[in-house]
C-alpha positions in Angstrom: 0.0 0.0 0.0 2.9 2.4 0.7 3.9 2.1 -3.0 0.6 3.5 -4.2 0.2 7.1 -5.2 -1.6 9.5 -2.8 -4.5 9.6 -5.3 -4.8 5.8 -5.3 -4.5 5.7 -1.5 -7.2 8.4 -1.1 -9.5 6.6 -3.6 -9.0 3.3 -1.7 -9.8 5.0 1.6 -12.9 6.6 0.2 -14.2 3.2 -1.1 -13.4 1.4 2.2 -14.9 4.1 4.4 -18.0 4.3 2.2 -18.5 0.6 2.4 -18.1 0.7 6.1 -20.6 3.5 6.6 -23.1 1.9 4.2 -22.8 -1.4 6.2 -23.5 0.4 9.5 -26.3 2.4 8.0 -28.0 -0.6 6.4 -27.8 -2.4 9.8 -29.5 0.5 11.5 -32.1 1.2 8.8 -34.8 -0.9 10.4 -34.5 1.0 13.6 -34.4 4.4 11.8 -37.5 3.6 9.8 -39.4 2.5 13.0 -39.9 -0.9 11.5 -38.3 -2.6 14.4 -39.1 -1.9 18.1 -36.0 -0.5 19.7 -37.4 1.4 22.7 -36.9 -0.7 25.9 -35.7 -0.4 29.5 -35.6 3.1 30.8 -36.1 4.6 27.3 -39.9 5.0 27.2 -40.1 6.1 30.8 -37.1 8.4 31.3 -34.6 9.1 28.6 -37.0 9.6 25.6 -39.6 11.7 27.4 -36.7 13.9 28.8 -35.5 14.6 25.3 -39.0 15.7 24.3 -39.0 18.1 27.3 -35.7 19.6 26.2 -36.9 20.0 22.6 -40.0 21.8 23.9 -38.0 24.2 25.9 -35.5 24.8 23.1 -38.3 25.5 20.6 -39.7 28.1 23.1 -36.4 29.9 22.8 -34.5 28.9 25.9 -32.0 26.6 27.4 -33.9 24.2 29.8 -32.6 24.9 33.3 -35.8 24.6 35.3 -38.2 21.7 35.0 -41.9 22.7 35.2 -43.0 19.2 34.3 -41.8 16.9 37.1 -40.7 17.1 40.7 -42.4 20.5 41.1 -39.1 22.1 40.0 -37.1 20.3 42.7 -35.0 18.6 40.1 -33.7 21.4 37.8 -32.3 20.2 34.4 -28.9 21.8 34.9 -28.1 19.8 38.1 -29.0 16.4 36.7 -26.6 16.5 33.8 -28.1 13.3 32.5 -29.3 14.8 29.2 -27.6 16.5 26.3 -28.9 19.9 27.1 -25.4 21.5 26.6 -24.5 19.4 23.6 -24.5 21.9 20.7 -24.8 19.3 17.9 -28.1 18.1 19.3 -29.8 21.5 19.0 -30.7 21.3 15.2 -32.7 18.1 16.1 -34.4 19.9 19.0 -35.4 22.7 16.7 -36.6 20.6 13.8 -38.7 18.0 15.8 -42.4 18.0 15.3 -43.5 17.4 18.9 -47.1 17.0 18.0 -46.2 13.8 16.0 -44.6 11.4 18.5 -43.4 9.0 15.8 -41.8 11.7 13.7 -40.3 13.3 16.8 -38.9 10.0 18.0 -37.0 9.6 14.7 -35.8 13.2 14.8 -34.8 13.4 18.5 -33.6 9.8 19.2 -33.0 7.6 16.2 -31.6 10.0 13.6 -29.0 11.5 15.8 -28.2 8.1 17.2 -27.6 6.7 13.7 -25.6 9.7 12.6 -23.3 9.5 15.6 -22.8 5.7 15.1 -21.7 6.6 11.6 -19.4 9.3 13.0 -18.0 6.7 15.4 -17.3 4.2 12.6 -15.6 6.9 10.5 -13.6 8.2 13.5 -12.4 4.7 14.3 -11.5 4.1 10.6 -9.5 7.4 10.4 -7.9 6.7 13.7 -6.8 3.2 12.5 -5.4 4.7 9.3 -3.6 7.7 10.7 -2.7 6.8 14.2 -2.1 3.0 13.8 -1.1 3.0 10.2 -3.4 0.0 9.3 -4.4 -1.0 5.8 -8.0 -0.1 4.8 -9.4 -3.5 5.5 -8.0 -3.5 9.0 -9.2 0.0 9.6 -12.7 -1.0 8.4 -12.7 -3.9 10.9 -11.8 -1.4 13.7 -14.6 0.9 12.6 -17.3 -1.8 12.4 -16.4 -3.5 15.7 -16.5 -0.2 17.5 -19.6 1.3 15.9 -21.6 -1.9 16.3 -20.1 -3.0 19.6 -22.4 -4.1 22.4 -21.6 -0.9 24.3 -22.8 1.3 21.4 -25.8 -1.0 20.8 -27.3 -0.8 24.2 -27.2 3.0 24.0 -30.0 3.0 21.4 -32.4 4.0 24.1 -30.0 6.6 25.7 -28.5 8.1 22.6 -26.7 10.8 24.5 -24.2 8.2 25.7 -23.7 7.2 22.1 -22.9 10.8 21.3 -20.1 10.7 23.8 -18.6 7.5 22.6 -18.8 8.7 19.0 -16.1 11.3 19.9 -13.7 8.8 21.6 -11.8 7.7 18.4 -11.4 11.4 17.3 -10.0 12.2 20.8 -7.6 9.3 20.5 -6.6 10.3 17.0 -5.9 13.9 18.1 -3.9 12.7 21.1 -1.7 10.4 19.1 -1.0 12.9 16.3 -0.3 15.7 18.7 2.1 13.7 20.8 4.0 12.6 17.7 4.1 16.0 15.9 3.3 18.7 18.4 1.1 20.3 15.8 -1.1 23.1 17.0 -3.9 21.9 14.7 -4.1 18.5 16.4 -4.0 20.2 19.8 -7.0 22.4 18.9 -8.8 19.3 17.4 -8.2 17.4 20.6 -9.4 20.2 22.8 -12.5 20.6 20.7 -13.2 16.9 20.6 -12.8 16.6 24.4 -15.1 19.7 24.8 -17.8 18.2 22.6 -17.5 14.8 24.4 -17.8 16.4 27.8 -20.8 18.6 26.7 -23.0 15.5 26.3 -23.8 15.0 30.0 -23.7 11.6 31.7 -20.8 12.4 34.0 -20.3 8.7 34.9 -19.0 8.0 31.4 -17.4 11.4 30.9 -15.1 10.9 33.9 -14.1 7.4 32.7 -13.7 8.4 29.1 -11.4 11.3 30.1 -9.5 8.9 32.4 -9.0 6.5 29.5 -7.9 9.3 27.2 -5.6 10.7 29.8 -3.9 7.4 30.4 -3.5 6.8 26.7 -2.0 10.3 26.2 0.4 9.8 29.1 1.6 6.4 27.8 2.2 7.8 24.4 4.1 10.8 25.8 6.2 8.7 28.1 7.1 6.2 25.4 8.1 9.0 23.1 10.2 10.6 25.7 12.0 7.3 26.5 12.7 6.9 22.7 13.8 10.5 22.6 11.3 11.2 19.9 9.1 13.5 21.9 10.2 16.5 24.1 9.3 16.3 27.7 7.8 19.8 27.6 5.0 18.5 25.4 3.3 17.1 28.5 2.2 20.6 29.6 0.2 21.4 26.4 -1.2 17.8 26.6 -2.5 18.5 30.1 -3.8 21.9 28.9 -5.8 20.1 26.2 -7.8 18.3 28.8 -8.2 21.3 31.0 -9.5 23.4 28.0 -11.9 20.5 27.1 -13.3 20.5 30.6 -13.3 24.3 30.7 -15.5 24.6 27.7 -18.2 22.9 29.7 -17.6 24.6 33.0 -21.2 25.8 33.1 -22.4 22.1 32.9 -20.0 21.0 35.6 -21.2 23.8 38.0 -24.6 22.1 37.9 -23.1 18.7 38.5 -21.3 20.0 41.6 -24.4 21.5 43.0 -26.3 18.4 42.3 -23.7 16.3 44.1 -24.0 18.5 47.1 -27.7 18.0 47.1 -27.2 14.2 46.9 -24.6 14.0 49.6 -26.9 12.2 52.1 -28.1 9.7 49.5 -24.6 9.0 48.3 -23.6 8.2 51.9 -26.4 5.6 52.2 -25.4 3.9 48.9 -21.7 3.8 49.8 -22.4 2.6 53.3 -24.3 -0.3 52.0 -21.6 -1.2 49.6 -19.0 -0.9 52.3 -20.9 -3.2 54.6 -20.9 -5.9 52.0 -17.5 -5.1 50.5 -19.0 -5.6 47.1 -18.8 -3.5 44.1 -22.0 -2.9 42.2 -20.8 -5.1 39.4 -19.0 -8.3 39.8 -18.7 -10.8 36.9 -18.1 -14.5 37.6 -15.0 -15.8 35.7 -17.3 -18.3 33.9 -18.6 -15.4 31.9 -15.3 -15.2 30.0 -16.7 -18.0 27.9 -18.7 -15.5 25.9 -15.4 -14.2 24.5 -15.5 -17.4 22.3 -19.2 -18.2 22.3 -21.3 -15.1 21.9 -24.7 -15.1 23.7 -23.4 -18.1 25.7 -26.2 -17.9 28.3 -28.9 -17.2 25.8 -29.3 -13.5 26.6 -27.5 -10.3 26.4 -27.9 -7.8 29.2 -29.4 -4.3 29.0 -27.8 -1.0 29.4 -26.8 -1.4 33.0 -26.2 -5.1 32.9 -28.5 -5.6 35.9 -30.2 -8.9 36.1 -30.3 -12.3 37.7 -28.6 -14.4 35.1 -27.1 -17.5 36.8 -28.4 -16.2 40.1 -25.9 -13.3 40.0 -26.8 -9.8 40.9 -25.1 -8.2 38.0 -23.8 -9.5 34.7 -21.5 -8.0 32.0 -22.3 -10.2 29.0 -22.7 -7.3 26.6 -19.2 -6.2 27.1 -17.7 -9.6 26.3 -19.8 -11.0 23.5 -17.2 -11.7 20.9 -16.7 -14.9 18.9 -14.0 -17.0 17.5 -13.1 -14.8 14.6 -12.9 -11.7 16.7 -10.8 -13.4 19.3 -8.6 -14.8 16.6 -7.9 -11.4 15.2 -7.2 -10.0 18.7 -4.8 -12.9 19.4 -3.1 -12.2 16.0 -2.5 -8.7 17.3 -1.0 -10.0 20.5 1.3 -12.3 18.5 2.4 -9.3 16.6 3.2 -7.5 19.8 5.4 -10.4 20.9 7.5 -10.3 17.8 10.7 -8.4 17.8 11.5 -6.1 15.0 7.9 -5.0 14.5 6.9 -1.4 14.2 7.5 0.1 17.7 4.5 2.4 17.5 2.2 -0.4 16.6 3.5 -2.6 19.4 2.9 0.3 21.8 -0.7 0.4 20.8 -1.1 -3.3 21.0 0.1 -3.5 24.6 -1.9 -0.5 25.5 -5.0 -2.2 24.2 -4.1 -5.5 25.9 -3.6 -3.6 29.2 -7.0 -2.0 28.9 -8.5 -5.5 28.2 -6.9 -7.0 31.3 -7.7 -4.1 33.6 -11.3 -3.8 32.5 -11.8 -7.6 32.9 -10.5 -7.4 36.4 -12.6 -4.4 37.2 -15.8 -6.1 35.9 -15.1 -9.3 37.8 -14.8 -7.3 41.0 -15.1 -9.5 44.1 -14.3 -12.6 42.0 -10.7 -11.4 41.6 -8.0 -12.2 44.2 -7.0 -8.6 44.4 -10.4 -7.1 45.2 -10.5 -7.6 48.9 -6.9 -6.4 49.1 -7.7 -3.3 47.2 -10.8 -2.6 49.4 -8.5 -2.9 52.4 -5.6 -0.9 51.1 -7.7 1.7 49.3 -10.9 2.3 51.3 -12.4 4.3 48.5 -12.0 1.5 46.0 -15.4 -0.2 46.8 -17.1 3.2 46.5 -16.5 3.3 42.7 -20.0 2.6 41.5 -21.0 0.6 38.5 -17.9 -1.2 37.1 -20.1 -1.8 34.1 -19.3 1.8 33.1 -15.9 0.6 32.0 -17.4 -1.7 29.3 -16.8 0.9 26.6 -13.0 0.6 27.2 -13.4 -3.2 26.8 -15.2 -2.7 23.5 -12.8 0.0 22.3 -9.7 -2.1 23.0 -11.2 -5.1 21.3 -11.9 -3.0 18.2 -8.3 -1.7 18.1 -6.8 -5.2 18.5 -9.1 -6.8 15.9 -8.1 -4.1 13.4 -4.4 -4.5 14.1 -4.7 -8.3 13.9 -6.3 -8.3 10.5 -3.9 -5.6 9.2 -0.7 -7.3 10.3 -1.8 -10.7 8.8 -2.4 -8.9 5.5 0.9 -7.0 5.4 3.4 -9.4 7.1 3.8 -12.5 5.0 6.3 -14.3 7.3 4.1 -13.7 10.3 1.1 -14.9 8.4 2.8 -18.1 7.3 3.7 -19.0 10.8 0.5 -17.9 12.5 -2.2 -19.2 10.1 -1.5 -22.9 10.0 -3.6 -25.9 11.2 -2.3 -25.5 14.7 -3.8 -22.0 14.8 -7.2 -23.6 14.5 -6.5 -26.2 17.1 -5.1 -23.4 19.4 -8.4 -21.6 19.1 -10.2 -24.8 19.7 -8.2 -25.5 22.8 -8.7 -22.0 24.2 -12.4 -22.4 23.6 -12.5 -25.7 25.5 -10.5 -24.2 28.3 -12.9 -21.2 28.6 -16.0 -23.4 28.6 -14.5 -25.9 31.0 -13.3 -23.2 33.4 -16.7 -23.0 35.3 -16.5 -26.7 36.0 -13.6 -26.0 38.2 -15.5 -23.3 40.1 -17.8 -24.8 42.8 -20.5 -22.6 44.1 -19.8 -21.3 47.6 -21.4 -23.6 50.2 -22.3 -26.3 47.7 -20.7 -29.4 46.3 -22.2 -28.9 42.9 -20.9 -26.8 40.2 -22.3 -23.5 38.9 -25.9 -23.7 37.9 -25.5 -22.9 34.2 -23.7 -26.2 33.6 -26.6 -28.1 35.1 -28.5 -27.1 32.0 -26.3 -29.3 29.9 -28.0 -32.3 31.6 -31.5 -30.7 31.8 -33.9 -32.4 29.4 -36.1 -29.3 29.2 -33.4 -26.6 28.8 -30.9 -28.8 27.0 -32.3 -28.5 23.5 -32.2 -24.7 23.7 -28.7 -24.7 25.1 -27.6 -27.0 22.2 -29.3 -24.8 19.6 -27.4 -21.6 20.2 -23.9 -21.5 21.7 -22.9 -25.1 21.1 -24.1 -25.0 17.5 -22.3 -21.8 16.9 -19.1 -23.3 18.5 -19.1 -26.3 16.3 -19.9 -24.4 13.1 -17.4 -21.6 13.8 -14.7 -24.0 14.8 -15.2 -26.0 11.6 -15.1 -22.9 9.4 -12.1 -21.6 11.3 -10.1 -24.8 10.8 -11.1 -25.2 7.2 -10.5 -21.5 6.4 -7.2 -21.3 8.1 -6.0 -24.6 6.6 -7.3 -24.9 3.0 -7.7 -21.4 1.8 -4.8 -19.8 -0.1 -2.5 -18.1 2.3 -3.2 -14.6 1.0 -7.0 -15.1 1.4 -6.9 -16.3 5.1 -6.6 -12.8 6.6 -9.5 -11.7 4.4 -11.5 -14.7 5.5 -10.7 -13.8 9.1 -11.8 -10.2 8.6 -15.0 -11.4 7.0 -15.6 -13.7 9.9 -15.2 -10.8 12.4 -17.6 -8.6 10.4 -20.2 -11.5 10.2 -19.9 -12.1 13.9 -20.3 -8.4 14.7 -23.4 -8.1 12.5 -24.9 -11.4 13.7 -24.5 -10.8 17.3 -25.3 -7.1 17.1 -28.9 -8.1 16.2 -29.8 -9.1 19.8 -28.3 -5.9 21.1 -30.2 -3.6 18.7 -33.3 -5.5 17.7 -34.0 -8.4 20.0 -34.5 -8.8 23.7 -32.2 -7.1 26.2 -34.4 -8.1 29.1 -34.3 -5.9 32.1 -34.8 -8.9 34.3 -32.6 -11.7 33.0 -33.2 -15.4 33.7 -31.3 -18.5 32.9 -34.1 -19.4 30.5 -33.9 -18.2 26.9 -36.2 -15.2 26.1 -39.1 -15.6 23.7 -38.0 -12.9 21.3 -41.4 -12.6 19.7 -43.2 -12.1 23.0 -40.5 -9.7 24.2 -40.7 -7.6 21.1 -44.5 -7.4 21.6 -44.5 -6.8 25.4 -41.1 -5.4 26.4 -39.9 -3.4 23.4 -41.8 -0.5 21.7 -41.5 1.5 18.5 -42.0 4.8 20.4 -42.4 5.9 24.0 -46.1 6.5 23.3 -46.6 2.8 22.7 -45.5 2.0 26.2 -48.3 1.4 28.7 -47.1 4.2 30.9 -47.0 6.4 27.8 -50.6 5.7 27.0 -51.7 6.3 30.5 -49.5 9.4 30.7 -51.1 10.9 27.6 -54.6 10.8 29.0 -53.7 11.8 32.6 -51.5 14.7 31.3 -54.5 15.9 29.3 -56.7 15.7 32.4 -54.1 17.6 34.4 -53.9 20.4 31.9 -57.7 20.6 31.7 -58.1 20.9 35.5 -54.9 22.9 36.1 -53.5 20.4 38.6 -50.5 18.1 38.9 -50.7 14.4 38.9 -48.7 11.7 40.7 -48.3 8.0 40.2 -47.8 5.0 42.4 -45.3 4.1 39.7 -43.1 7.1 39.2 -42.4 6.1 35.6 -45.9 7.4 34.8 -44.9 10.9 36.1 -42.2 11.1 33.5 -44.8 11.1 30.8 -45.4 14.7 31.7 -42.3 15.4 29.8 -43.6 13.6 26.7 -47.1 15.1 26.7 -46.4 18.5 28.3 -48.3 17.7 31.5 -47.3 18.6 35.0 -46.4 15.8 37.5 -45.2 16.0 41.1 -42.6 13.3 41.1 -40.7 11.3 38.5 -38.0 8.7 37.8 -35.2 8.9 38.7 -35.3 11.2 41.7 -31.6 12.2 41.8 -30.7 14.8 42.7 -33.6 16.6 44.4 -33.6 20.0 46.1 -33.0 19.1 49.8 -36.1 20.6 51.2 -38.3 18.8 48.7 -36.5 15.6 49.3 -36.9 16.0 53.1 -40.6 16.5 52.6 -41.4 13.6 50.3 -39.1 11.0 51.8 -41.5 10.4 54.7 -44.1 8.8 52.5 -42.3 7.6 49.4 -39.9 4.9 48.6 -37.3 4.2 45.9 -34.8 7.0 46.3 -32.7 7.9 44.5 -33.8 6.0 41.4 -37.4 5.1 41.6 -39.3 7.7 43.8 -42.9 6.3 44.2 -45.8 6.7 46.6 -45.7 3.4 48.4 -46.1 4.0 52.0 -49.3 6.1 52.1 -51.6 5.0 54.8 -54.5 7.2 53.8 -54.4 5.8 50.3 -55.3 2.3 51.5 -58.5 3.3 53.3 -59.8 5.8 55.8 -61.5 9.1 55.6 -58.9 11.6 56.9 -55.8 13.0 55.3 -52.4 12.1 56.5 -49.0 13.8 55.8 -49.0 12.5 52.2 -52.6 13.7 51.6 -51.9 17.1 52.9 -48.7 17.4 51.0 -50.4 16.3 47.7 -53.2 18.8 48.2 -50.9 21.6 49.1 -48.7 21.0 46.1 -51.6 21.3 43.6 -51.9 17.5 43.0 -55.4 16.6 41.9 -54.9 13.2 40.1 -53.3 10.0 41.4 -52.5 7.2 39.0 -52.7 3.9 40.7 -54.7 0.8 41.5 -56.4 0.5 44.8 -58.6 -2.4 46.0 -60.5 -0.1 48.4 -60.1 3.6 47.5 -60.7 5.9 50.5 -64.0 7.8 50.6 -62.3 11.1 49.8 -61.2 9.9 46.4 -63.3 9.2 43.3 -62.6 6.6 40.5 -62.7 8.2 37.1 -63.7 6.2 34.0 -61.3 4.8 31.4 -58.1 4.7 33.5 -57.0 3.8 37.0 -56.9 7.5 37.9 -58.0 8.7 41.3 -59.2 12.2 41.8 -58.0 14.0 44.9 -60.7 16.6 45.9 -60.0 20.3 46.5 -56.3 20.5 45.6 -54.9 24.0 46.1 -54.4 26.0 42.9 -51.0 26.2 41.3 -51.0 30.0 42.2 -53.3 31.5 44.8 -53.6 34.3 47.3 -53.3 34.2 51.1 -53.9 37.1 53.5 -53.3 35.0 56.7 -49.5 35.0 57.0 -47.6 33.5 59.9 -43.9 33.7 60.8 -42.4 30.3 61.6 -39.0 28.6 61.6 -38.0 25.9 59.0 -39.0 22.8 61.0 -42.3 24.3 61.9 -43.0 25.3 58.3 -42.4 21.7 57.2 -44.8 20.5 59.9 -47.5 22.8 58.5 -46.8 21.7 54.9 -47.3 18.1 55.9 -49.9 18.4 58.5 -52.2 21.3 57.6 -54.4 22.5 54.9 -52.6 25.6 53.6 -56.0 27.3 53.0 -55.7 28.2 56.7 -52.5 30.2 56.4 -49.2 30.7 54.6 -45.9 30.6 56.5 -42.9 32.8 56.0 -39.4 32.9 57.7 -39.0 35.1 60.7 -38.1 38.7 59.9 -40.3 38.9 56.8 -42.0 42.3 56.6 -45.2 42.2 54.4 -47.3 45.2 53.7 -50.0 44.1 56.1 -50.2 42.7 59.6 -48.9 39.1 60.3 -51.2 36.6 62.0 -50.6 34.4 65.1 -49.9 30.7 64.5 -53.0 28.4 64.9 -51.2 25.1 64.8 -51.6 22.2 62.4 -54.8 20.4 61.3 -57.6 20.5 58.8 -59.1 23.7 57.5 -62.4 24.7 59.2 -65.5 25.7 57.3 -64.6 29.4 58.1 -61.1 28.9 56.7 -62.5 27.4 53.5 -65.1 30.1 53.0 -62.6 32.9 53.8 -60.1 31.4 51.3 -62.7 31.1 48.6 -63.8 34.7 49.0 -60.2 35.8 48.9 -59.7 34.1 45.5 -62.8 35.9 44.2 -61.5 39.3 45.3 -58.0 38.6 44.1 -57.7 36.6 40.9 -55.0 34.9 38.9 -56.1 35.8 35.4 -53.6 33.7 33.5 -50.4 31.7 33.9 -48.0 31.3 31.0 -45.2 28.8 31.2 -44.5 28.4 27.5 -41.0 29.8 27.7 -38.1 27.9 29.3 -37.1 29.1 32.8 -39.8 31.7 32.8 -43.4 32.1 33.7 -45.7 35.1 33.5 -48.7 35.6 35.7 -51.5 38.2 35.1 -53.2 39.0 38.4 -55.9 41.4 39.6 -55.5 42.3 43.3 -58.0 44.2 45.4 -56.0 44.4 48.6 -52.4 43.8 49.7 -51.9 40.0 49.8 -49.3 37.2 49.4 -49.3 35.4 46.1 -48.2 31.7 46.6 -46.9 29.6 43.7 -46.7 25.8 44.3 -43.2 25.6 42.7 -40.0 24.8 44.6 -38.1 27.8 45.9 -34.6 28.3 44.6 -32.2 31.2 45.0 -32.0 31.4 41.2 -35.5 32.7 40.9 -35.9 36.4 40.4 -39.2 38.4 39.9 -40.4 41.5 38.3 -43.8 43.1 39.0 -44.7 45.5 36.2 -41.0 45.7 35.4 -39.9 46.5 39.0 -37.7 44.0 40.8 -39.5 42.1 43.5 -38.3 39.6 46.1 -39.2 35.9 45.7 -39.8 34.6 49.2 -39.5 31.0 50.4 -42.9 30.3 51.9 -44.5 27.1 53.3 -41.0 25.6 53.7 -40.3 25.1 50.0 -42.8 27.1 47.9 -42.5 30.5 46.3 -44.3 33.7 47.3 -44.5 37.4 46.4 -46.2 40.2 48.2 -48.5 42.1 45.7 -50.1 45.5 46.1 -53.7 46.3 44.9 -54.2 46.7 41.1 -53.7 44.7 37.9 -50.2 43.4 37.6 -47.9 41.5 35.2 -45.6 39.3 37.3 -42.6 37.7 35.5 -40.6 35.0 37.3 -37.2 34.1 35.7 -34.8 31.4 36.7 -31.0 31.6 36.3 -28.9 30.1 39.1 -26.0 32.4 40.2 -23.5 29.6 40.0 -24.1 29.3 36.2 -22.8 32.8 35.7 -19.3 31.8 36.9 -19.6 28.6 34.8 -20.4 30.5 31.6 -17.5 32.9 32.3 -15.1 30.0 32.7 -16.5 28.4 29.5 -16.1 31.7 27.6 -12.5 32.1 28.7 -11.7 28.5 27.7 -13.2 29.1 24.3 -11.2 32.3 23.9 -8.0 30.4 24.8 -8.8 27.8 22.3 -9.4 30.4 19.5 -6.1 32.1 20.3 -4.3 28.8 20.3 -5.6 28.2 16.8 -5.1 31.7 15.4 -1.8 32.9 16.9 0.5 30.1 15.5 -0.9 30.7 12.0 -0.4 34.4 12.3 3.2 33.9 13.4 3.8 31.7 10.3 2.2 34.3 8.1 4.4 37.1 9.5 7.6 34.9 9.2 6.7 34.2 5.5 6.4 38.0 4.9 
């Protein structure tokens, strides 16, 4: 290939890259056309509805910082950082989506950007393999296909923002490698921009780990270059600056993360304390699962995005990170063999051993407590067990596998002497022996406390499950081994690497199908999934097809019609408020919540921090009086409860068509109160949870309204006089309209006959500012966590705007980082121009 002209090389690359992209696109076309159900897991109940909410806010002309739809504003968008609200390349899709057509919007907001970024990932891996590794086009194409259609990329089809992040990884690696080698300012700028775009996506769990992988890679490349005296030691400083600029470009996003972490401090303590007591990481993979390196889908199922399940009676599995196959492992082993050979290209050997190191480390990380060093690490490094979700390192496993596979194919194509020695009959028998060793390994692993071996291998002798077991992995093993031995023995020598590359591609496409189009069951079992049933019952074309979506559509319409919030016994229903522009009280997941709101709801809910639901509500299972939950719901403008009760209490009414219970007399979203009492924080929460707020509103001590404060009358239900006085007050002072169509902003038109307190059932935050007829007004924290303003008589236009102060410093840091990046790209070019003159 090196003897070809630049034009011929460019033409070959264009053909190879085009075929690669066409293959990836063809594979994803059924998903893009909505002909295959691809919405599963958390997608229809969290990630997809959230994207709809972001698009609705963007189309209204704003960046979504405050969330009017769920958690009563107690979970602002900017502190969750679980959505691509700061990712600039997603905004064209937000603007163009037709939110009135759920199917079309799903394509525009979820599937189309997902497909485009997988194509970008494939192209990035191809270019990386060509320019950084120096592979031939076929080897580079293998790298691109393995990475783009890897299990880690596939399971992100329901959370496309994570796929956005991983799509930038090969471009980051390319810029790192070329900058370390050349010191070129262009590659430095490209690396900083790629890191910045990568970090703007959200999902800090993956961002931290991706930055860590990239930093380790850059450090190894720099150190190796210094030791070979090919790279100056001073190049480390700009390398570090590249990462700092990448993070700095997203300072405004990280400010929100830090605030959210502070809010979650108590919950994080509970989680880590539980992990510490068991000395278990949240993900530990039995060694027997290594068998899927050689036999994809060895246990009949692949896991979902988090790899949570009960396969083989284990709490967590990591099958999706390991599903490979004989051809893929053969190509990877060929790369390892190249790394062992002396005289090979030193740069290529460095990348081989770097990828091998990533493979070994990630395998040890995922096996967790099953490794001999785990207990030692937990003892020596007390924070080690606090690292949550080892499954978040699966992307490194898939990336290193793609790199090794491409290298293996490439060196077999270009190195004849190595090919002659490696691809003989004993190569096929070596693969066969390794496969037998991997599948026999669990037989040597007795279950703790039992004499029998691991449960999976009992299935070999189970008459009911045996036929299934023989129909999938064992059949594949026999056919693949036969093809491998025949191909590596009888094909002409020059065709064997091509046959190996084709085998890798076929395996990736074949075993990508379960990840993209078949069942990734949320609850795994040892039994094979019935794919047809699962596709019908567990996977959906759009979020609107999900049962919660159908319920959410009608209850959101009812909530808008009545001007009330709704809440569900299953919090996934609440999230449908995002999809249908409703207004819910809670949601899924509940992290992080504003501390006052969390303190109020945790007394009668369950499932924090992931699945906040009304579960422990005594009054909802019978009785005639309200308890703390009932008072809180009424005081927070909740008028509809989605659930299923055998014996609904007498104060609730069953509506027709859906299991929706109507809570009588909820307080309006915005109302007036002239009985105002000064109370401390604890006392205010007691009134919020134990009183009907039609009796009074409560403000912090030292508040000076324009009328006389009232004495405290304790907790309890509103009397008839309270109810009548409250109703007359709302007649004299009226909220004419409430407009929340613009992001982070609501406008209220009010007509006030006498000085009074306007109460808004939205969570108070220091980021809220108010203007009454253009004049600045103070937003008070009333009733422990709600908002309030004192209003004078007359007709007024009240504008409430949200912008947290911390974001100002974040935007300033982002602006400075962007300025530094521009200067770094412009100044060197200007110097060259001046020198030429």
